[in-house]
Biotite code that builds the C-alpha atoms (Angstrom):
import biotite.structure as struc

atoms = struc.array([
    struc.Atom([-0.229, 0.110, 0.078], chain_id="A", res_id=1, res_name="MET", atom_name="CA", element="C"),
    struc.Atom([1.335, 3.724, -0.695], chain_id="A", res_id=2, res_name="ASN", atom_name="CA", element="C"),
    struc.Atom([1.857, 6.692, 1.589], chain_id="A", res_id=3, res_name="VAL", atom_name="CA", element="C"),
    struc.Atom([-1.446, 7.937, 0.253], chain_id="A", res_id=4, res_name="PHE", atom_name="CA", element="C"),
    struc.Atom([-3.444, 5.247, 0.860], chain_id="A", res_id=5, res_name="ALA", atom_name="CA", element="C"),
    struc.Atom([-2.512, 4.289, 4.544], chain_id="A", res_id=6, res_name="GLU", atom_name="CA", element="C"),
    struc.Atom([-2.583, 7.710, 5.369], chain_id="A", res_id=7, res_name="THR", atom_name="CA", element="C"),
    struc.Atom([-6.093, 8.093, 4.131], chain_id="A", res_id=8, res_name="LEU", atom_name="CA", element="C"),
    struc.Atom([-7.052, 4.400, 5.952], chain_id="A", res_id=9, res_name="ARG", atom_name="CA", element="C"),
    struc.Atom([-5.748, 5.843, 9.211], chain_id="A", res_id=10, res_name="ARG", atom_name="CA", element="C"),
    struc.Atom([-7.579, 8.794, 9.220], chain_id="A", res_id=11, res_name="VAL", atom_name="CA", element="C"),
    struc.Atom([-10.807, 7.004, 8.234], chain_id="A", res_id=12, res_name="ALA", atom_name="CA", element="C"),
    struc.Atom([-10.011, 4.878, 10.907], chain_id="A", res_id=13, res_name="SER", atom_name="CA", element="C"),
    struc.Atom([-9.589, 7.575, 13.772], chain_id="A", res_id=14, res_name="LYS", atom_name="CA", element="C"),
    struc.Atom([-12.284, 9.205, 12.797], chain_id="A", res_id=15, res_name="VAL", atom_name="CA", element="C"),
    struc.Atom([-16.110, 7.987, 13.607], chain_id="A", res_id=16, res_name="GLU", atom_name="CA", element="C"),
    struc.Atom([-18.789, 8.652, 10.795], chain_id="A", res_id=17, res_name="GLY", atom_name="CA", element="C"),
    struc.Atom([-16.484, 8.391, 8.217], chain_id="A", res_id=18, res_name="ALA", atom_name="CA", element="C"),
    struc.Atom([-17.746, 7.505, 4.543], chain_id="A", res_id=19, res_name="ARG", atom_name="CA", element="C"),
    struc.Atom([-14.575, 8.022, 2.334], chain_id="A", res_id=20, res_name="ALA", atom_name="CA", element="C"),
    struc.Atom([-11.212, 10.290, 2.454], chain_id="A", res_id=21, res_name="VAL", atom_name="CA", element="C"),
    struc.Atom([-9.678, 11.868, -0.436], chain_id="A", res_id=22, res_name="SER", atom_name="CA", element="C"),
    struc.Atom([-6.580, 13.335, -1.736], chain_id="A", res_id=23, res_name="LEU", atom_name="CA", element="C"),
    struc.Atom([-7.534, 15.928, -4.614], chain_id="A", res_id=24, res_name="VAL", atom_name="CA", element="C"),
    struc.Atom([-5.809, 18.256, -6.558], chain_id="A", res_id=25, res_name="GLY", atom_name="CA", element="C"),
    struc.Atom([-7.251, 21.929, -6.478], chain_id="A", res_id=26, res_name="ALA", atom_name="CA", element="C"),
    struc.Atom([-8.473, 20.873, -10.003], chain_id="A", res_id=27, res_name="ASP", atom_name="CA", element="C"),
    struc.Atom([-10.946, 18.722, -8.396], chain_id="A", res_id=28, res_name="GLY", atom_name="CA", element="C"),
    struc.Atom([-9.456, 15.669, -9.762], chain_id="A", res_id=29, res_name="ILE", atom_name="CA", element="C"),
    struc.Atom([-8.994, 12.733, -7.210], chain_id="A", res_id=30, res_name="ALA", atom_name="CA", element="C"),
    struc.Atom([-5.752, 11.401, -6.717], chain_id="A", res_id=31, res_name="VAL", atom_name="CA", element="C"),
    struc.Atom([-6.291, 8.787, -4.312], chain_id="A", res_id=32, res_name="GLU", atom_name="CA", element="C"),
    struc.Atom([-9.227, 7.788, -2.047], chain_id="A", res_id=33, res_name="THR", atom_name="CA", element="C"),
    struc.Atom([-10.501, 5.886, 0.720], chain_id="A", res_id=34, res_name="TRP", atom_name="CA", element="C"),
    struc.Atom([-13.631, 4.264, 0.618], chain_id="A", res_id=35, res_name="GLY", atom_name="CA", element="C"),
    struc.Atom([-17.000, 4.669, -1.715], chain_id="A", res_id=36, res_name="ALA", atom_name="CA", element="C"),
    struc.Atom([-19.616, 6.376, 0.241], chain_id="A", res_id=37, res_name="PRO", atom_name="CA", element="C"),
    struc.Atom([-23.342, 4.008, -1.129], chain_id="A", res_id=38, res_name="GLU", atom_name="CA", element="C"),
    struc.Atom([-24.489, 6.450, -3.704], chain_id="A", res_id=39, res_name="GLY", atom_name="CA", element="C"),
    struc.Atom([-21.891, 9.141, -4.028], chain_id="A", res_id=40, res_name="LEU", atom_name="CA", element="C"),
    struc.Atom([-19.588, 9.575, -6.485], chain_id="A", res_id=41, res_name="SER", atom_name="CA", element="C"),
    struc.Atom([-16.273, 10.924, -4.630], chain_id="A", res_id=42, res_name="ILE", atom_name="CA", element="C"),
    struc.Atom([-15.130, 11.975, -7.949], chain_id="A", res_id=43, res_name="GLU", atom_name="CA", element="C"),
    struc.Atom([-17.731, 14.511, -8.087], chain_id="A", res_id=44, res_name="THR", atom_name="CA", element="C"),
    struc.Atom([-17.464, 15.618, -5.376], chain_id="A", res_id=45, res_name="VAL", atom_name="CA", element="C"),
    struc.Atom([-13.848, 16.435, -5.242], chain_id="A", res_id=46, res_name="ALA", atom_name="CA", element="C"),
    struc.Atom([-15.390, 18.347, -8.747], chain_id="A", res_id=47, res_name="ALA", atom_name="CA", element="C"),
    struc.Atom([-17.749, 20.316, -7.064], chain_id="A", res_id=48, res_name="GLU", atom_name="CA", element="C"),
    struc.Atom([-15.550, 20.966, -4.100], chain_id="A", res_id=49, res_name="ILE", atom_name="CA", element="C"),
    struc.Atom([-13.217, 22.206, -6.429], chain_id="A", res_id=50, res_name="GLY", atom_name="CA", element="C"),
    struc.Atom([-15.136, 25.391, -7.658], chain_id="A", res_id=51, res_name="GLY", atom_name="CA", element="C"),
    struc.Atom([-15.880, 26.068, -3.625], chain_id="A", res_id=52, res_name="LEU", atom_name="CA", element="C"),
    struc.Atom([-12.147, 25.867, -3.058], chain_id="A", res_id=53, res_name="LEU", atom_name="CA", element="C"),
    struc.Atom([-11.443, 28.354, -5.697], chain_id="A", res_id=54, res_name="LYS", atom_name="CA", element="C"),
    struc.Atom([-14.079, 31.208, -4.616], chain_id="A", res_id=55, res_name="ALA", atom_name="CA", element="C"),
    struc.Atom([-12.693, 30.455, -0.881], chain_id="A", res_id=56, res_name="ALA", atom_name="CA", element="C"),
    struc.Atom([-9.599, 31.118, -1.938], chain_id="A", res_id=57, res_name="ARG", atom_name="CA", element="C"),
    struc.Atom([-10.486, 34.721, -3.881], chain_id="A", res_id=58, res_name="ASN", atom_name="CA", element="C"),
    struc.Atom([-11.968, 35.631, -0.822], chain_id="A", res_id=59, res_name="THR", atom_name="CA", element="C"),
    struc.Atom([-9.187, 35.225, 1.277], chain_id="A", res_id=60, res_name="GLY", atom_name="CA", element="C"),
    struc.Atom([-6.985, 36.984, -0.885], chain_id="A", res_id=61, res_name="SER", atom_name="CA", element="C"),
    struc.Atom([-8.895, 39.448, -1.391], chain_id="A", res_id=62, res_name="ALA", atom_name="CA", element="C"),
    struc.Atom([-9.271, 40.281, 2.293], chain_id="A", res_id=63, res_name="SER", atom_name="CA", element="C"),
    struc.Atom([-5.876, 39.754, 2.783], chain_id="A", res_id=64, res_name="GLY", atom_name="CA", element="C"),
    struc.Atom([-6.271, 36.847, 5.869], chain_id="A", res_id=65, res_name="GLU", atom_name="CA", element="C"),
    struc.Atom([-3.563, 34.424, 4.020], chain_id="A", res_id=66, res_name="GLY", atom_name="CA", element="C"),
    struc.Atom([-3.905, 31.227, 2.375], chain_id="A", res_id=67, res_name="GLU", atom_name="CA", element="C"),
    struc.Atom([-7.212, 29.009, 2.847], chain_id="A", res_id=68, res_name="LEU", atom_name="CA", element="C"),
    struc.Atom([-6.706, 26.161, 5.690], chain_id="A", res_id=69, res_name="ARG", atom_name="CA", element="C"),
    struc.Atom([-9.992, 24.433, 5.785], chain_id="A", res_id=70, res_name="GLU", atom_name="CA", element="C"),
    struc.Atom([-13.180, 24.671, 4.877], chain_id="A", res_id=71, res_name="VAL", atom_name="CA", element="C"),
    struc.Atom([-16.504, 22.548, 6.442], chain_id="A", res_id=72, res_name="ALA", atom_name="CA", element="C"),
    struc.Atom([-20.045, 21.788, 4.913], chain_id="A", res_id=73, res_name="THR", atom_name="CA", element="C"),
    struc.Atom([-22.902, 20.762, 6.773], chain_id="A", res_id=74, res_name="VAL", atom_name="CA", element="C"),
    struc.Atom([-25.603, 19.667, 5.220], chain_id="A", res_id=75, res_name="THR", atom_name="CA", element="C"),
    struc.Atom([-28.591, 17.680, 6.493], chain_id="A", res_id=76, res_name="ASP", atom_name="CA", element="C"),
    struc.Atom([-26.680, 14.283, 5.736], chain_id="A", res_id=77, res_name="GLY", atom_name="CA", element="C"),
    struc.Atom([-23.350, 14.520, 5.805], chain_id="A", res_id=78, res_name="ALA", atom_name="CA", element="C"),
    struc.Atom([-20.289, 16.784, 6.709], chain_id="A", res_id=79, res_name="ILE", atom_name="CA", element="C"),
    struc.Atom([-18.228, 17.565, 3.929], chain_id="A", res_id=80, res_name="THR", atom_name="CA", element="C"),
    struc.Atom([-14.785, 18.475, 5.305], chain_id="A", res_id=81, res_name="LEU", atom_name="CA", element="C"),
    struc.Atom([-11.297, 19.710, 3.337], chain_id="A", res_id=82, res_name="VAL", atom_name="CA", element="C"),
    struc.Atom([-8.005, 20.380, 4.847], chain_id="A", res_id=83, res_name="SER", atom_name="CA", element="C"),
    struc.Atom([-5.358, 21.764, 2.611], chain_id="A", res_id=84, res_name="ARG", atom_name="CA", element="C"),
    struc.Atom([-2.005, 19.851, 2.083], chain_id="A", res_id=85, res_name="VAL", atom_name="CA", element="C"),
    struc.Atom([0.260, 22.537, -0.215], chain_id="A", res_id=86, res_name="THR", atom_name="CA", element="C"),
    struc.Atom([-1.503, 25.315, -2.824], chain_id="A", res_id=87, res_name="ARG", atom_name="CA", element="C"),
    struc.Atom([-1.960, 22.545, -5.275], chain_id="A", res_id=88, res_name="GLU", atom_name="CA", element="C"),
    struc.Atom([-2.883, 19.566, -2.738], chain_id="A", res_id=89, res_name="TYR", atom_name="CA", element="C"),
    struc.Atom([-6.479, 19.032, -0.044], chain_id="A", res_id=90, res_name="TYR", atom_name="CA", element="C"),
    struc.Atom([-7.590, 16.173, 2.156], chain_id="A", res_id=91, res_name="LEU", atom_name="CA", element="C"),
    struc.Atom([-11.419, 15.903, 1.382], chain_id="A", res_id=92, res_name="LEU", atom_name="CA", element="C"),
    struc.Atom([-13.179, 13.899, 4.413], chain_id="A", res_id=93, res_name="LEU", atom_name="CA", element="C"),
    struc.Atom([-17.016, 13.336, 4.330], chain_id="A", res_id=94, res_name="LEU", atom_name="CA", element="C"),
    struc.Atom([-18.401, 11.991, 7.135], chain_id="A", res_id=95, res_name="LEU", atom_name="CA", element="C"),
    struc.Atom([-21.851, 11.079, 8.461], chain_id="A", res_id=96, res_name="ALA", atom_name="CA", element="C"),
    struc.Atom([-24.201, 13.612, 8.678], chain_id="A", res_id=97, res_name="ARG", atom_name="CA", element="C"),
    struc.Atom([-23.483, 12.588, 13.187], chain_id="A", res_id=98, res_name="GLU", atom_name="CA", element="C"),
    struc.Atom([-19.754, 11.932, 12.309], chain_id="A", res_id=99, res_name="GLY", atom_name="CA", element="C"),
    struc.Atom([-17.110, 13.320, 14.652], chain_id="A", res_id=100, res_name="ASN", atom_name="CA", element="C"),
    struc.Atom([-16.242, 16.482, 12.683], chain_id="A", res_id=101, res_name="LEU", atom_name="CA", element="C"),
    struc.Atom([-14.021, 18.097, 15.474], chain_id="A", res_id=102, res_name="GLY", atom_name="CA", element="C"),
    struc.Atom([-11.904, 14.772, 15.607], chain_id="A", res_id=103, res_name="ARG", atom_name="CA", element="C"),
    struc.Atom([-11.914, 14.888, 11.276], chain_id="A", res_id=104, res_name="GLY", atom_name="CA", element="C"),
    struc.Atom([-10.439, 18.634, 11.377], chain_id="A", res_id=105, res_name="ARG", atom_name="CA", element="C"),
    struc.Atom([-7.577, 16.930, 13.999], chain_id="A", res_id=106, res_name="PHE", atom_name="CA", element="C"),
    struc.Atom([-6.597, 13.832, 11.925], chain_id="A", res_id=107, res_name="GLU", atom_name="CA", element="C"),
    struc.Atom([-7.175, 15.844, 8.996], chain_id="A", res_id=108, res_name="LEU", atom_name="CA", element="C"),
    struc.Atom([-4.160, 18.067, 10.318], chain_id="A", res_id=109, res_name="ARG", atom_name="CA", element="C"),
    struc.Atom([-2.046, 15.318, 11.090], chain_id="A", res_id=110, res_name="LYS", atom_name="CA", element="C"),
    struc.Atom([-2.427, 13.536, 7.514], chain_id="A", res_id=111, res_name="ALA", atom_name="CA", element="C"),
    struc.Atom([-1.518, 16.965, 5.942], chain_id="A", res_id=112, res_name="ALA", atom_name="CA", element="C"),
    struc.Atom([1.574, 17.734, 7.718], chain_id="A", res_id=113, res_name="ALA", atom_name="CA", element="C"),
    struc.Atom([2.668, 14.144, 7.003], chain_id="A", res_id=114, res_name="ALA", atom_name="CA", element="C"),
    struc.Atom([1.351, 14.612, 3.499], chain_id="A", res_id=115, res_name="LEU", atom_name="CA", element="C"),
    struc.Atom([2.894, 17.765, 2.446], chain_id="A", res_id=116, res_name="GLU", atom_name="CA", element="C"),
    struc.Atom([6.414, 16.037, 3.023], chain_id="A", res_id=117, res_name="LYS", atom_name="CA", element="C"),
    struc.Atom([5.335, 13.413, 0.101], chain_id="A", res_id=118, res_name="GLU", atom_name="CA", element="C"),
    struc.Atom([4.633, 15.804, -2.589], chain_id="A", res_id=119, res_name="LEU", atom_name="CA", element="C"),
    struc.Atom([7.307, 17.975, -2.280], chain_id="A", res_id=120, res_name="PHE", atom_name="CA", element="C"),
])
């Protein structure tokens, strides 16, 4: 198992309610994915999140607040958490609605720090 797949597996195993974890390029294309939520395409979610990230990055730049680090969306059925690894890569975590958002944020930050070294 490669380092990306192992890191994603480890995140999923430590976060209650994890449905899928993916390493995604800034273009919205998934590089590596763990899990396959029933009835949901991680590739579709990653592509849609790409547009959201672009808008959020532009907002951060315009406000002078710095680089985008994390975005969370909470809907009636799920939680989507995105955490920056580098300017070009993000981690995407899909959680069940009752999933542990705080633990997810923590584990994604740890994983991002580990993966950043692999991507440079």
